[in-house]
N, C-alpha and C positions, 0 to 999 in steps of 0.2 A: 476908579470908575466914574469920580464924579463928573470929569468932563463929557461923559457920554450921556448924563441923564437928558439932556434936551434931545437925545435922538431915539429914547426908550419908545414914544408913541410910533415913530417909523419903524422901530425894529419889532414891535409887537404886530404892527400892521403887515409887515413882512411875514412874520411867523404865521398870522392867520391865513394869509393868502396861499402860501408854500403849503402849508398843511390841507388847506382846502382843495388846492390843485392837484395835490398827490393822492388824496383821497378819492378824488373824482375819477382821475385816470384808472385807477384800480377798478373801482366800483362799476364804472361804465361798461368796461370789458365783461364783466361777473353778470352784470345785470342783462346786458344785450344777450349772452350766451343763455340765460335764463328764458328770456322773451323769444328763443328761438332763433335770433340772428346767426349766421353760419361764420366760421372764422374769417372767411374773407369778405364778409359785410362789416365784420368788426373791424377788419383791417382799414377798410375804407373809411367807416367813423373815425378812426384814428388819424387817418390822414387827412381829413378835414380838419381837425384841431392844428396840425402841423402847418398846413395850409395858411390857416388864418393867422398861425403864430409869425411865418415867413412874412405875411401883408402887413402885420402890425409892426415887426421891426422896421419896416421901410418908412411908413408913415406917420408912427407915434410922435417922433420928435416935432412935426409940423403942428400936431393937435396940441402938445404942452406948450409950445412957444405961442400959439394963439390964443389959449384961452388958460393958460396956467396950471400949476400942478394939482392944487386942490379941485377944481372944477374938471379937469381930466380924468382924476382918479374917481370922483364921485361918479360920473357919467358912466365910466366903463365898468365899475363896480357893480352898478344897478343894473346893466346890461347883461353882464355875465351871471349874476344873481338869478335875472328874469329866465335866462337861458336854462338854468338848472330846472325850474318849474315848468318850464315850456317843454323839456324830455319828459316830465312825468305825464303831462297832459296829452302829448303826441308820440305815442310809441312806435314809430315806424323809423326804417332806416334812413329815409329822406329827410325825416325832421331832426333825426339826431345827427346826421352829417351836417346839416345846415346849423343846428345850435352848436355844434363842438367848432364848426369854423368860425362862428362869430365870437364865442368863447376864446378860440385861438387869439383871434384879434384883440380882444380884451386883455386877456392876461399878459399879451406881448406889451402892450400899453401900461398895465399896471405895475408889472415889474418895472419897466423903463422909468415910470414915474417915481415910486419909491426909490429906485437906485440912484437916478439923478439927483434927486432931493438929498439923500445921503452924501452924494459926492460933492454938493454943494456946502453941506454943513461941517465935513471933516476938514481938518488941516494936516499937516505933516506929523504933528505930534499925537494925533489920535487916531490917523489911518489904520494903523496896524491893528490898534485894540479893536477899533469898529469893524474891520474886515474879520478878525478872529470870532467876535460875536455874532456876527452876520452868518458866517458860516455854521457855528454852533445853530443858531437858528433855524438856518436851513436844514442841516441833516437831522436836527431833534424833530422838527415840525413834520416833515416828510416822511421819517420814519415811525413816530408813534401814530400818525393820522392812519396808516394801515390797520392799525389793530382797532379802529371803531368799526371797522367793516364786520368782524366777527361778533363785535359785542351788540350791535345793533341787528346785524343781519341784512340780507340782500334782497328781501322781499318787502312789498308795503312801499309807502312814502316817505320813510321815516329817513334815509340816508340823504334822499333829495332835499328834504326840509334841512337836514343838518348844513349840508353844503350851501344852501341858501343863506341859511343863517350866518354861518361862517363868513361867507362873501359879503353880507350887510353888515356884520360887526367889524369887519375891516374898515369900514368907514368912521367909526367912532375913534379909534387913536388918533388918527390922521386929523380928525375934525378938531381934536382938544389940543392940537399943538399951539407954539405960541403964534401972535398973529404976523409975525416975520415971514415973509413967503420968498423962496429963494428966487434968484433971477432965471430967467428962461434959459433952459440950455442951450448950447451950441448945436446946430444942424448936424445932425449924423449924417455924412455922404457915403454913399455904398457906390465904390469903383469895384466892381466885381473882377475886371481885368487884371488889377494890380496884385491880387494874391497869387494868382497864376504865373504872373510875370516874376514875382519875388520869390515864389517857391511852389512849385508843381506838386512835390510831396504833401506841403502842408495842405494844400487845396484838396486833393484826393483823400489826403487822411481825414478831413474835416467831414467830408462826404460819406467816408466809410464809419465815421462814428455814428453820423446820423442814420445810416443804413442799419447798423446793428443794434446799437444803444437804444434807439427809439421803438425799435422792434422788440426788445425786452420789455421797455416799459409798457406798451400799447398789449402786447401779446403774451408776455410772462403768464398772467393770471390764466389765461385760455392753456397754455401750457401745462400749468399745474393742476388746472381742473381735469385735463385730458389725461393725465396719469394717475388720478384718483385721489387728489390731496382735499382735504376740508376746508370751508373758507377760513378757520383759523390757521391751517397750516399755510395757505395761500398767502396770507397776510405776512405771515414769518419768513416766506421764500422770498418774495418782494422786498421785503424789509432788509433782510440779509443781503440780497444783491445791492441794494442801496447803500447800506451803511457800509459794506465792504469797499465803497468807492474812495473813501478818504484813507482807507489803511496803506496803500502804497503810495498813494499822490507826493507826499515829501521824499519819502526814500527814491522814487524814481526821478523824481523833479531834482534831488541832490546830486544825483549820479549824471544826471544829462546835462548838470550845469559844469560837470569835470571831465566828461567825455563827448566824443562825438554824439551829438543829441539822436542822431538816426539811430545808433546802436539801442538806447534806450527805448525808442519807438518800436523797433523792430522785437526787441525782448517783450514789450508789454505786449503786442500784438500776438506773439508767439504763445504768449501765456494764455491770452484769451482763446487763442485757437485750441490748445489743450483743453483748456476748461470746457468749451463747447463741444470737443469731442468726446470728453467725459460724460458730460449732461446726455448727448445725443446717443451714446453706444454703451455707456456702462451704468448710469446711474439707475435706468430703468424707473421703477415706480417706488424705490426705497427713498422715504422722504429725508433720512439723514444723509445718504448719498448726494441727494440733489441740492440739499441746504451746503454742503461742502463744495460741490460744482458750481453753485452759483455765486456762493463767496469768493472763490477763485476768480472767476468771470468777472464779477464786479471791480475786484482788486486790480486786476490787470487792464479790463476795457476802461473803465470811467476816466482814468489819467489821461488817456489818448489824447484827448481833445486839447487839453491843457499844453501836452507834449509839442503837439502840430503847431499850436498858436507859438509857442515858444521858438520852435524851429522857423516857423516864418520871420519872427521878430530878429531872428539872428542876421537874416538876410535882409531886413528892411532899412531903409535909407533913414536918417533922420527926419522927424515930422510924418512919418507913414505909419507910425504905431496905432493912430486912430483908425485909419482906413482898413488896416489889416484887422483889428478887432471886428469892425461890422462886417467885413467880407468873411471871416471865419464863421460868423454867427449865421450868415445868410446861407453860406455852402453846408453847413451843419442841418439849417432848415431844410434845405433841399434834400438831402441824402434823408432826413426824418420823414418827408413828403413820400418818399419811393419805398422805404425800406418796410413799414409796416404791410404795406399792400402787397409787395411780392413774398414776404413771409408768410402772411396769411392765407394766400392761394397754396402755398406748399402745405401748410397745416391741414387744408382742406382735402388735398389730394393724398398725402402721405402721412397724416396723423402728427400727433403734437411733437414728437421730437424733430420732425422736420425745421422747427423753429431754430434748432441749433445747427442743423445741417446746413442750411442756408446761412447762419453765421459763420461755419467753418469756411465755406466756399466765398464769401466776401472777404473774409480775414486773409485766407491763403492768397487770394489775388493782390491783395493788399502788401503782404510779406514780398512777394515777387517784385512788386513795382517799388519797394524800398529798396531792395537789392540793387534793382536796375539803376535808380537814382545815386546810389552810393558809388556805382561804377563810373558814371557819367559827370559827377560834379562833387569837387572837394568840400569837405566840412568846412564850418567857420571855426577858426583857432579860438580856443576860450577866451584868450586876452583881447580878441577883438569883437566880443558879443557886447551888444548895447544894452541887454537885458537880461535878467536871470529868470529862471522858471517861476511862473506865478500859477498857483491853482485858481482856475476859472469856473464860475458858474455859467450855463447856457441859458441866462435869463433876459439880458439886455446888453447892448453895446456899452450901456454905463458903467457894467460892472467892472469891465476891464481898466476904465479909468479911475474906479474906486480902487482897484487892486494895484495900480501901477505904483512902482517906488518912488519915494519922495524926490522932488526935483526933476523928473522925466517930464520932458515936454512933449505933446502931441499937438496935433492940428485936427 
């Protein structure tokens, strides 16, 4: 681990950021419900964050190139922390939508800053270990952060203050790094048409992941509250779904490298659909059945983004992989903008189980489209694939560079 010591401040910063963001996502939904906001209004607020995230993905590299990593991070962290306090001062749907939009921009920039800095610091000898530690930090921070909510409670100002403190403290490790500042990152180009030309299936798949997974993250607490779970049970419910996302990542990825990748995409989509049917029509208000259902949903649904990205890279020409990574992130963001809005309207009209009825409809449509694409286009033979499966986070386009295999060239 000694080669990674210089990266400890960056990894600590990432852990604080990821934990604070994961905590805030669940807390805002529950607090908004307590303040009397309807599910559809909460869906709009969640959409605000995803709109901001999409905007941030496009413009953040320009900011980092203009003022450098530390200044960009400091400014964005300060704005994000201020947004948390502003939400406590102005408890209205319009104010919360605005603040979440601003925070979406900030978090897109914060993640991009940390990940581009990590990418500049690692070499081929430390890349795999750095990636493993970073994934562990991500999983641990976002999972454990959920349990701060029942420990503190959703009443009063305390959780707003804790989130603000976390975002402020994220400045400390990154400020104590050595004096060497990484070079400005290369500009991330967004060529949205290239992903559709390379792989229509991957394009639709990324949108579908945004439509479904972001709806779970934004409205899962509303579903759990609607079926009568306590705050502690809601935290467990969300944590189980998030943690389950890593269980099948590598088994599914392994078999996707050996078989037609679309078969694995189809299998993962089917598993997600069955889990959604179980949650919508079988689990009812039984807590343990809901835990089982959301575990299965997370295990199959969360790897879909990485599988779709891998499928797109199978068809990409040399030098196109960076463009593919940026485009997949943008299309996921587009789905994440729309998903919570539609799902929340369904919850408003048909009750909490409508969240997973909505998910069933979206996944069924994607399965049909996947079968259609398998009929009209041959799969890429295993021996002709340029890249293997990589488990990706949807944090910034720089994560895909961090996760790239050694000696892979991108433009």
